[in-house]
C-alpha positions as CSV (number, residue, x, y, z in Angstrom):
1,M,0.0,0.0,0.0
2,T,1.3,3.5,-0.8
3,A,2.3,5.4,2.3
4,E,0.5,8.5,3.3
5,P,2.0,11.3,1.2
6,K,4.2,13.8,2.9
7,P,3.2,17.5,3.1
8,T,4.1,19.4,-0.1
9,T,4.9,23.0,-0.9
10,S,5.3,24.9,-4.2
11,E,8.0,27.3,-3.0
12,P,11.7,26.4,-3.1
13,A,14.2,27.6,-0.5
14,S,15.1,30.5,-2.7
15,G,11.5,31.7,-2.8
16,V,11.5,31.6,-6.6
17,P,8.9,29.2,-8.0
18,P,10.4,26.6,-10.4
19,S,9.9,27.3,-14.1
20,L,7.3,25.2,-16.0
21,D,10.2,23.7,-18.1
22,T,11.9,22.6,-14.9
23,V,8.7,21.0,-13.6
24,R,8.1,19.2,-17.0
25,A,11.6,17.9,-17.1
26,A,11.2,16.4,-13.6
27,V,7.8,15.0,-14.5
28,Q,9.3,13.2,-17.6
29,V,12.0,11.7,-15.4
30,Q,9.8,10.6,-12.4
31,A,6.4,9.7,-14.1
32,T,7.4,6.1,-14.6
33,D,5.1,3.1,-14.9
34,A,6.1,2.1,-11.4
35,L,5.1,5.5,-10.0
36,Q,1.7,5.4,-11.7
37,R,1.1,1.9,-10.4
38,R,1.7,3.1,-6.8
39,A,-0.4,6.2,-7.4
40,F,-3.3,4.0,-8.7
41,R,-3.0,1.8,-5.6
42,Y,-3.3,4.9,-3.4
43,A,-6.1,6.3,-5.5
44,R,-8.1,3.0,-4.9
45,T,-7.7,3.3,-1.1
46,R,-8.9,7.0,-1.3
47,A,-11.8,6.1,-3.6
48,A,-13.0,3.6,-1.0
49,L,-13.3,6.5,1.5
50,V,-15.5,8.4,-1.0
51,R,-17.6,5.3,-1.5
52,H,-18.1,4.9,2.2
53,A,-19.2,8.5,2.5
54,G,-21.9,7.8,0.0
55,G,-20.2,8.7,-3.3
56,R,-20.2,6.5,-6.4
57,P,-16.5,6.2,-7.5
58,D,-15.8,3.8,-10.3
59,R,-12.6,2.6,-12.1
60,L,-12.8,5.7,-14.4
61,Y,-12.8,7.9,-11.3
62,I,-9.7,6.2,-9.9
63,R,-7.9,6.6,-13.2
64,E,-8.9,10.2,-13.4
65,L,-7.5,10.9,-9.9
66,V,-4.1,10.0,-11.1
67,Q,-4.2,11.3,-14.7
68,D,-5.7,14.6,-13.7
69,A,-3.0,15.2,-11.1
70,L,-0.3,14.4,-13.6
71,A,-1.9,16.5,-16.4
72,D,-2.5,19.5,-14.1
73,T,1.1,19.3,-13.0
74,W,2.3,19.2,-16.6
75,T,0.2,22.3,-17.5
76,G,1.2,24.2,-14.4
77,D,-2.4,24.4,-13.0
78,L,-1.2,22.2,-10.1
79,K,1.9,23.7,-8.6
80,W,4.8,21.3,-7.8
81,N,8.4,22.0,-6.6
82,P,10.6,19.0,-7.5
83,E,13.2,20.3,-5.0
84,R,10.8,19.9,-2.0
85,C,9.1,16.5,-2.7
86,T,8.9,13.6,-5.1
87,L,6.4,13.5,-7.8
88,L,4.7,10.5,-6.1
89,D,4.2,12.4,-2.9
90,H,2.9,15.4,-4.9
91,V,0.4,13.3,-6.9
92,C,-0.8,11.4,-3.8
93,G,-1.2,14.7,-2.0
94,A,-3.4,16.0,-4.9
95,I,-5.4,12.8,-4.8
96,R,-5.9,13.1,-1.0
97,R,-7.2,16.6,-1.2
98,R,-9.6,15.9,-4.1
99,T,-11.0,12.7,-2.5
100,S,-11.4,14.5,0.8
101,D,-13.5,17.2,-0.9
102,D,-15.4,14.5,-2.8
103,A,-16.2,12.6,0.3
104,E,-17.4,15.7,2.1
105,R,-19.6,16.6,-0.8
106,A,-21.0,13.0,-0.8
107,R,-21.8,13.3,2.9
108,R,-23.5,16.7,2.5
109,Y,-25.4,15.7,-0.7
110,P,-26.3,12.0,-0.5
111,H,-27.3,10.5,-3.8
112,R,-31.0,9.8,-4.3
113,P,-32.0,8.0,-7.5
114,I,-34.3,10.1,-9.5
115,E,-36.9,7.3,-9.5
116,A,-37.0,7.3,-5.7
117,V,-37.5,11.1,-5.7
118,L,-40.4,11.0,-8.1
119,A,-42.0,8.0,-6.4
120,N,-42.1,9.6,-3.0
121,G,-45.1,12.0,-2.9
122,N,-43.9,13.5,0.3
123,D,-40.4,14.3,-1.0
124,P,-40.0,18.1,-1.4
125,A,-37.5,17.5,-4.2
126,R,-40.3,15.8,-6.2
127,D,-42.2,19.1,-6.7
128,E,-39.0,20.9,-7.5
129,L,-37.9,18.3,-10.0
130,E,-41.3,18.2,-11.8
131,S,-41.3,22.0,-12.0
132,F,-37.7,22.0,-13.2
133,L,-38.3,19.6,-16.0
134,G,-41.8,20.6,-16.9
135,R,-44.5,18.0,-17.3
136,L,-44.5,16.4,-20.8
137,N,-47.9,16.1,-22.5
138,G,-49.5,12.7,-21.7
139,S,-46.6,11.6,-19.5
140,D,-47.0,10.1,-16.0
141,V,-44.4,10.1,-13.3
142,G,-43.0,6.8,-14.4
143,D,-42.6,8.0,-17.9
144,L,-40.9,11.2,-16.7
145,A,-38.5,9.3,-14.5
146,T,-37.5,7.0,-17.4
147,L,-37.0,9.9,-19.8
148,V,-34.9,11.9,-17.3
149,A,-32.7,8.9,-16.5
150,D,-32.3,8.3,-20.3
151,V,-31.4,11.9,-20.9
152,I,-28.8,12.0,-18.1
153,A,-27.3,8.7,-19.3
154,E,-27.0,9.9,-22.9
155,L,-25.4,13.2,-21.8
156,R,-22.9,11.3,-19.6
157,A,-21.9,9.2,-22.5
158,L,-21.5,12.2,-24.8
159,A,-19.6,14.5,-22.3
160,P,-15.9,14.2,-21.9
161,A,-15.2,12.2,-18.7
162,A,-12.6,14.8,-17.6
163,D,-15.2,17.7,-17.8
164,A,-15.8,17.9,-14.1
165,A,-18.1,20.8,-14.3
166,V,-20.5,19.2,-16.7
167,I,-20.4,15.9,-14.7
168,A,-21.2,17.9,-11.5
169,I,-24.3,19.5,-13.2
170,L,-25.5,16.1,-14.4
171,D,-25.0,14.6,-11.0
172,A,-27.1,17.4,-9.5
173,W,-29.9,16.8,-12.1
174,A,-29.8,13.1,-11.3
175,D,-30.3,13.9,-7.6
176,G,-33.4,16.0,-8.4
177,I,-31.6,19.4,-8.0
178,G,-32.5,21.8,-10.7
179,K,-32.2,25.4,-9.5
180,P,-29.0,27.0,-10.7
181,A,-28.0,28.3,-7.3
182,D,-28.5,24.8,-5.8
183,V,-26.6,23.1,-8.6
184,M,-23.7,25.5,-8.2
185,R,-23.7,25.1,-4.4
186,R,-23.8,21.3,-4.7
187,G,-21.1,21.1,-7.3
188,R,-19.0,24.0,-5.8
189,L,-19.2,25.7,-9.2
190,P,-18.5,29.4,-9.5
191,G,-21.1,31.2,-11.7
192,P,-18.8,31.6,-14.8
193,V,-17.8,27.9,-14.6
194,Y,-21.4,26.8,-14.3
195,R,-22.5,28.9,-17.2
196,A,-19.7,27.7,-19.4
197,A,-20.5,24.1,-18.5
198,R,-24.2,24.7,-19.3
199,G,-23.1,26.0,-22.7
200,R,-21.1,22.8,-23.3
201,I,-24.2,20.7,-22.4
202,E,-26.3,22.7,-24.9
203,R,-23.8,21.9,-27.6
204,L,-24.3,18.2,-26.9
205,V,-28.1,18.4,-27.5
206,P,-27.9,17.9,-31.3
207,E,-26.1,14.7,-30.8
208,L,-28.9,13.2,-28.6
209,P,-31.6,10.9,-30.0
210,A,-34.4,12.9,-31.4
211,E,-37.0,11.7,-28.8
212,L,-34.8,13.1,-26.0
213,R,-33.9,16.5,-27.3
214,G,-37.2,18.1,-26.2
215,V,-36.6,17.0,-22.6
216,V,-33.1,18.5,-22.5
217,V,-34.4,21.8,-24.1
218,A,-37.0,22.0,-21.3
219,V,-34.4,21.3,-18.7
220,L,-32.0,23.9,-20.0
221,R,-34.8,26.5,-20.4
222,R,-35.9,26.1,-16.8
223,A,-32.3,26.1,-15.5
224,S,-31.5,29.4,-17.1
């Protein structure tokens, strides 16, 4: 099992951050297959914590934990100082922070399948969800639940797996959360990030099966 990562810092002793070229050179040397195997093992242990908190991590999530940490380090979005810690400790630290946030989010917003929300007449989220989606002509609650689940499944399949903002919005919709402010709060999405992700979802609509496009249009119109 990978040991708990050591604390990391982005500032060298000189106080001058390392250049991106320096960081990339160190990544190329240290990002070996062996490092990635150890990082994946650590990611699996951390994903288990998210699962125990009520989250739904899968193999793709585990892979993304490692790949996103490496990719963000390469681009400079995730700061790393090779003089202060190894790449493995840095990547594991990034995984630890992200999974801690994801576990806390799972505890605060436990997942409720959309079918369960719609089937419970006393669930306040039911009225919000039905208002959010709009009732389809001639559709009963069962039909609506099926259509919504189909829409979310299709959008998940079309959206890039690494588009965390889009996935956060779809997760909120799947849990019966439709109001923009609630979606942003649940997914911890700043306004500009939320609006940009909404735009990316809109661009996926033409790729949906024709029978589902109307549902998504209604969703997006009410989520404006």
